[in-house]
C-alpha positions in Angstrom: 117.8 102.3 64.9 121.4 103.1 65.7 120.3 106.2 67.6 118.0 104.1 69.7 120.9 101.8 70.7 123.1 104.8 71.6 120.2 106.2 73.6 119.7 102.9 75.4 123.4 102.6 76.2 123.4 106.1 77.7 120.4 105.2 79.8 122.0 102.0 81.0 125.1 103.9 82.0 123.0 106.5 83.8 121.1 103.6 85.6 124.4 102.0 86.6 125.5 105.3 88.1 122.1 105.6 90.0 122.6 102.0 91.3 126.1 102.9 92.6 124.7 106.0 94.2 121.9 104.0 95.8 124.4 101.4 97.1 126.4 104.2 98.7 123.3 105.7 100.3 122.3 102.2 101.6 125.5 102.2 103.6 124.0 105.0 105.6 120.6 103.3 106.1 120.7 101.5 109.4 118.6 98.5 110.3 118.0 97.8 114.0 116.9 94.4 115.2 116.7 93.0 118.7 115.7 89.8 120.6 112.1 89.8 121.9 113.4 90.5 125.4 115.8 93.2 124.3 118.9 91.5 125.6 120.7 91.4 122.3 120.6 94.3 119.7 122.2 94.3 116.3 122.5 97.2 113.9 123.6 96.8 110.3 123.4 98.8 107.1 121.0 98.1 104.3 124.0 96.7 102.5 124.2 94.0 105.2 127.3 95.2 106.9 127.2 94.8 110.7 127.7 98.1 112.5 127.2 97.1 116.1 126.2 94.2 118.4 125.1 95.0 121.9 124.9 92.1 124.4 123.3 92.4 127.8 125.6 91.1 130.6 123.0 88.4 131.6 123.6 86.6 128.3 127.3 86.3 129.0 126.6 83.5 131.6 125.0 81.2 129.0 127.2 80.7 125.9 124.6 78.5 124.2 121.8 81.0 124.7 124.0 83.9 123.5 124.9 81.9 120.3 121.2 81.2 119.6 120.3 84.8 120.1 123.1 86.0 117.8 122.0 83.6 115.0 118.3 84.5 115.4 118.7 88.3 115.6 121.4 88.6 113.0 119.4 86.5 110.5 116.3 88.7 111.2 118.3 91.9 110.7 119.9 90.5 107.4 116.4 89.6 106.1 115.1 93.2 106.9 118.2 94.7 105.3 117.9 92.5 102.2 114.3 93.6 101.8 115.2 97.3 102.0 118.2 96.7 99.7 116.3 94.8 97.0 113.4 97.3 97.1 115.7 100.3 96.7 117.9 98.8 94.0 115.0 97.2 92.2 113.2 100.5 92.0 116.3 102.2 90.5 117.0 99.4 88.0 113.3 99.0 86.9 113.0 102.8 86.5 116.2 103.0 84.5 115.8 100.0 82.2 114.9 100.8 78.6 111.9 98.7 77.4 113.6 96.0 75.5 111.3 93.1 74.6 112.4 89.9 76.4 114.5 91.8 79.0 112.3 91.3 82.0 115.2 90.9 84.3 114.0 93.0 87.1 110.4 91.9 87.5 
């Protein structure tokens, strides 16, 4: 019994390390999103950090339209990045979790 617990603790530590490694890797995974007309482009990492925003000059004349575009495109990009992030981290966590009855945290 005690050996099982030590084994599980080791596996949890290993999984934590894999999660940290995955988070670092997700910093290098870039998600691109743009408005339907291509006038606004946003790039962020899979950890949801904005890397760049490119605004077409035509949007600079209409502050309200630009603000709407920013909200729409950034939200779409965050949603995409969140899906990638959760899928990657979920896979690592699920793979690394020992089968403990009642510990269905990652399902």
